[in-house]
N, CA, C and O atoms as a GROMACS GRO file, in nm:
protein
  256
    1MET      N    1   9.967   0.410   7.292
    1MET     CA    2  10.112   0.312   7.335
    1MET      C    3  10.155   0.188   7.284
    1MET      O    4  10.267   0.147   7.257
    2THR      N    5  10.031   0.131   7.274
    2THR     CA    6  10.010  -0.048   7.239
    2THR      C    7  10.072  -0.030   7.131
    2THR      O    8  10.138  -0.131   7.106
    3TYR      N    9  10.087   0.071   7.032
    3TYR     CA   10  10.091   0.034   6.907
    3TYR      C   11  10.251   0.063   6.876
    3TYR      O   12  10.305   0.024   6.773
    4LEU      N   13  10.303   0.121   6.954
    4LEU     CA   14  10.438   0.146   6.941
    4LEU      C   15  10.528   0.008   7.025
    4LEU      O   16  10.646  -0.011   6.996
    5THR      N   17  10.461  -0.074   7.122
    5THR     CA   18  10.528  -0.134   7.179
    5THR      C   19  10.477  -0.294   7.184
    5THR      O   20  10.518  -0.373   7.269
    6ASP      N   21  10.378  -0.330   7.073
    6ASP     CA   22  10.334  -0.454   7.054
    6ASP      C   23  10.407  -0.504   6.928
    6ASP      O   24  10.381  -0.453   6.819
    7GLN      N   25  10.502  -0.608   6.940
    7GLN     CA   26  10.571  -0.676   6.819
    7GLN      C   27  10.407  -0.744   6.688
    7GLN      O   28  10.403  -0.787   6.572
    8ARG      N   29  10.315  -0.721   6.783
    8ARG     CA   30  10.185  -0.765   6.612
    8ARG      C   31  10.156  -0.702   6.571
    8ARG      O   32  10.082  -0.720   6.474
    9LYS      N   33  10.197  -0.558   6.617
    9LYS     CA   34  10.139  -0.405   6.567
    9LYS      C   35  10.224  -0.352   6.483
    9LYS      O   36  10.200  -0.289   6.380
   10VAL      N   37  10.364  -0.390   6.548
   10VAL     CA   38  10.452  -0.274   6.457
   10VAL      C   39  10.609  -0.383   6.461
   10VAL      O   40  10.636  -0.436   6.569
   11LYS      N   41  10.683  -0.404   6.362
   11LYS     CA   42  10.816  -0.444   6.309
   11LYS      C   43  10.911  -0.337   6.461
   11LYS      O   44  10.870  -0.230   6.508
   12ASN      N   45  11.014  -0.398   6.495
   12ASN     CA   46  11.078  -0.353   6.602
   12ASN      C   47  11.010  -0.235   6.715
   12ASN      O   48  11.027  -0.113   6.715
   13PRO      N   49  10.941  -0.307   6.794
   13PRO     CA   50  10.844  -0.201   6.856
   13PRO      C   51  10.954  -0.131   6.965
   13PRO      O   52  11.076  -0.146   6.965
   14TYR      N   53  10.889  -0.065   7.039
   14TYR     CA   54  10.965   0.027   7.116
   14TYR      C   55  10.944  -0.041   7.252
   14TYR      O   56  10.840  -0.100   7.283
   15SER      N   57  11.073  -0.024   7.347
   15SER     CA   58  11.038  -0.081   7.481
   15SER      C   59  10.934   0.048   7.516
   15SER      O   60  10.922   0.164   7.475
   16ARG      N   61  10.858  -0.049   7.626
   16ARG     CA   62  10.774   0.055   7.704
   16ARG      C   63  10.806   0.189   7.784
   16ARG      O   64  10.712   0.260   7.819
   17SER      N   65  10.952   0.228   7.817
   17SER     CA   66  10.971   0.302   7.905
   17SER      C   67  11.007   0.411   7.762
   17SER      O   68  10.959   0.524   7.758
   18GLU      N   69  11.083   0.363   7.666
   18GLU     CA   70  11.105   0.424   7.578
   18GLU      C   71  10.979   0.535   7.484
   18GLU      O   72  10.977   0.654   7.453
   19ALA      N   73  10.875   0.403   7.464
   19ALA     CA   74  10.731   0.476   7.393
   19ALA      C   75  10.707   0.602   7.523
   19ALA      O   76  10.712   0.724   7.509
   20HIS      N   77  10.686   0.542   7.618
   20HIS     CA   78  10.631   0.637   7.743
   20HIS      C   79  10.702   0.811   7.726
   20HIS      O   80  10.636   0.914   7.714
   21ASN      N   81  10.858   0.799   7.730
   21ASN     CA   82  10.942   0.888   7.720
   21ASN      C   83  10.912   0.978   7.548
   21ASN      O   84  10.912   1.100   7.535
   22ILE      N   85  10.896   0.913   7.474
   22ILE     CA   86  10.840   0.976   7.313
   22ILE      C   87  10.699   1.050   7.336
   22ILE      O   88  10.697   1.172   7.321
   23LEU      N   89  10.586   0.985   7.368
   23LEU     CA   90  10.489   1.027   7.372
   23LEU      C   91  10.460   1.168   7.469
   23LEU      O   92  10.391   1.269   7.450
   24ALA      N   93  10.540   1.127   7.571
   24ALA     CA   94  10.530   1.255   7.688
   24ALA      C   95  10.625   1.336   7.588
   24ALA      O   96  10.551   1.379   7.500
   25LYS      N   97  10.728   1.366   7.570
   25LYS     CA   98  10.804   1.450   7.472
   25LYS      C   99  10.684   1.505   7.386
   25LYS      O  100  10.638   1.615   7.414
   26LEU      N  101  10.642   1.448   7.303
   26LEU     CA  102  10.575   1.508   7.175
   26LEU      C  103  10.406   1.578   7.223
   26LEU      O  104  10.354   1.677   7.172
   27ALA      N  105  10.344   1.485   7.339
   27ALA     CA  106  10.258   1.564   7.423
   27ALA      C  107  10.227   1.698   7.459
   27ALA      O  108  10.129   1.772   7.446
   28THR      N  109  10.356   1.709   7.516
   28THR     CA  110  10.420   1.854   7.572
   28THR      C  111  10.453   1.963   7.471
   28THR      O  112  10.446   2.085   7.481
   29GLN      N  113  10.490   1.887   7.374
   29GLN     CA  114  10.482   1.978   7.257
   29GLN      C  115  10.392   2.027   7.190
   29GLN      O  116  10.396   2.144   7.152
   30ALA      N  117  10.294   1.946   7.165
   30ALA     CA  118  10.152   2.000   7.121
   30ALA      C  119  10.103   2.074   7.218
   30ALA      O  120  10.084   2.191   7.187
   31TRP      N  121  10.067   2.033   7.363
   31TRP     CA  122  10.025   2.133   7.424
   31TRP      C  123  10.082   2.299   7.414
   31TRP      O  124  10.022   2.404   7.390
   32GLU      N  125  10.230   2.266   7.445
   32GLU     CA  126  10.298   2.414   7.418
   32GLU      C  127  10.309   2.466   7.271
   32GLU      O  128  10.345   2.583   7.264
   33SER      N  129  10.290   2.413   7.170
   33SER     CA  130  10.255   2.485   7.063
   33SER      C  131  10.100   2.480   7.002
   33SER      O  132  10.067   2.522   6.891
   34LYS      N  133  10.029   2.430   7.084
   34LYS     CA  134   9.856   2.440   7.079
   34LYS      C  135   9.846   2.387   6.958
   34LYS      O  136   9.774   2.437   6.871
   35THR      N  137   9.925   2.270   6.938
   35THR     CA  138   9.873   2.159   6.823
   35THR      C  139   9.800   2.046   6.786
   35THR      O  140   9.844   1.935   6.817
   36LYS      N  141   9.739   2.052   6.750
   36LYS     CA  142   9.708   1.897   6.750
   36LYS      C  143   9.774   1.800   6.751
   36LYS      O  144   9.855   1.793   6.659
   37PHE      N  145   9.770   1.658   6.875
   37PHE     CA  146   9.849   1.625   6.889
   37PHE      C  147   9.891   1.477   6.777
   37PHE      O  148   9.991   1.405   6.774
   38SER      N  149   9.760   1.476   6.692
   38SER     CA  150   9.742   1.365   6.600
   38SER      C  151   9.878   1.452   6.496
   38SER      O  152   9.979   1.393   6.457
   39ALA      N  153   9.847   1.593   6.469
   39ALA     CA  154   9.982   1.663   6.363
   39ALA      C  155  10.095   1.652   6.428
   39ALA      O  156  10.191   1.619   6.359
   40VAL      N  157  10.116   1.672   6.567
   40VAL     CA  158  10.275   1.640   6.594
   40VAL      C  159  10.322   1.501   6.565
   40VAL      O  160  10.422   1.469   6.501
   41LEU      N  161  10.238   1.428   6.618
   41LEU     CA  162  10.265   1.263   6.568
   41LEU      C  163  10.311   1.221   6.430
   41LEU      O  164  10.383   1.127   6.399
   42LYS      N  165  10.242   1.327   6.341
   42LYS     CA  166  10.279   1.278   6.203
   42LYS      C  167  10.426   1.343   6.190
   42LYS      O  168  10.505   1.284   6.116
   43SER      N  169  10.462   1.440   6.244
   43SER     CA  170  10.595   1.533   6.225
   43SER      C  171  10.654   1.452   6.270
   43SER      O  172  10.761   1.468   6.211
   44SER      N  173  10.677   1.321   6.372
   44SER     CA  174  10.795   1.338   6.443
   44SER      C  175  10.835   1.182   6.323
   44SER      O  176  10.744   1.129   6.259
   45ASN      N  177  10.954   1.143   6.316
   45ASN     CA  178  10.998   1.046   6.255
   45ASN      C  179  11.019   0.946   6.344
   45ASN      O  180  11.011   0.834   6.293
   46GLU      N  181  11.048   0.949   6.483
   46GLU     CA  182  11.002   0.839   6.611
   46GLU      C  183  10.892   0.757   6.529
   46GLU      O  184  10.891   0.644   6.479
   47ILE      N  185  10.808   0.851   6.537
   47ILE     CA  186  10.634   0.779   6.541
   47ILE      C  187  10.629   0.704   6.374
   47ILE      O  188  10.596   0.588   6.350
   48THR      N  189  10.680   0.827   6.252
   48THR     CA  190  10.600   0.778   6.163
   48THR      C  191  10.706   0.674   6.101
   48THR      O  192  10.694   0.637   5.984
   49ASP      N  193  10.841   0.614   6.207
   49ASP     CA  194  10.922   0.553   6.148
   49ASP      C  195  10.814   0.394   6.158
   49ASP      O  196  10.824   0.297   6.082
   50LYS      N  197  10.727   0.405   6.259
   50LYS     CA  198  10.642   0.249   6.349
   50LYS      C  199  10.512   0.225   6.275
   50LYS      O  200  10.465   0.116   6.242
   51LEU      N  201  10.454   0.367   6.251
   51LEU     CA  202  10.282   0.382   6.214
   51LEU      C  203  10.232   0.466   6.091
   51LEU      O  204  10.243   0.588   6.088
   52ASP      N  205  10.197   0.418   6.027
   52ASP     CA  206  10.159   0.490   5.921
   52ASP      C  207  10.053   0.583   5.970
   52ASP      O  208  10.000   0.570   6.080
   53GLU      N  209  10.010   0.728   5.839
   53GLU     CA  210   9.886   0.787   5.891
   53GLU      C  211   9.787   0.750   5.918
   53GLU      O  212   9.720   0.798   6.010
   54ALA      N  213   9.749   0.649   5.842
   54ALA     CA  214   9.598   0.639   5.880
   54ALA      C  215   9.582   0.590   6.033
   54ALA      O  216   9.494   0.636   6.106
   55THR      N  217   9.674   0.492   6.073
   55THR     CA  218   9.719   0.429   6.180
   55THR      C  219   9.690   0.510   6.280
   55THR      O  220   9.612   0.493   6.374
   56ILE      N  221   9.791   0.644   6.240
   56ILE     CA  222   9.784   0.763   6.373
   56ILE      C  223   9.656   0.787   6.371
   56ILE      O  224   9.589   0.762   6.471
   57ASP      N  225   9.582   0.857   6.222
   57ASP     CA  226   9.440   0.895   6.302
   57ASP      C  227   9.379   0.804   6.335
   57ASP      O  228   9.303   0.854   6.419
   58LYS      N  229   9.339   0.628   6.326
   58LYS     CA  230   9.269   0.573   6.380
   58LYS      C  231   9.293   0.590   6.578
   58LYS      O  232   9.208   0.591   6.667
   59ILE      N  233   9.447   0.601   6.583
   59ILE     CA  234   9.428   0.575   6.730
   59ILE      C  235   9.397   0.706   6.856
   59ILE      O  236   9.362   0.699   6.975
   60THR      N  237   9.432   0.834   6.754
   60THR     CA  238   9.378   0.977   6.807
   60THR      C  239   9.231   0.974   6.760
   60THR      O  240   9.174   1.073   6.807
   61ASN      N  241   9.176   0.922   6.709
   61ASN     CA  242   9.044   0.952   6.652
   61ASN      C  243   8.913   0.934   6.805
   61ASN      O  244   8.862   0.823   6.784
   62PRO      N  245   8.859   0.983   6.911
   62PRO     CA  246   8.836   0.962   7.028
   62PRO      C  247   8.672   0.863   6.957
   62PRO      O  248   8.590   0.833   7.044
   63PHE      N  249   8.646   0.830   6.841
   63PHE     CA  250   8.500   0.835   6.786
   63PHE      C  251   8.539   0.699   6.722
   63PHE      O  252   8.462   0.641   6.645
   64GLU      N  253   8.678   0.643   6.759
   64GLU     CA  254   8.642   0.495   6.676
   64GLU      C  255   8.687   0.398   6.754
   64GLU      O  256   8.675   0.281   6.721
   0.00000   0.00000   0.00000
């Protein structure tokens, strides 16, 4: 969530509340559709307007 709320990481960051609501909605969508969370993030304009694919891959990779 920090990548969506921190001005040092993204232009025009979301408020913490906005970021929480967006990520909660997308996490539910990923769970219900049995889709990788990173794929759901990449398909969301709310996320891709703020983060590029490389950043999404980085922050969703537990081994990095």
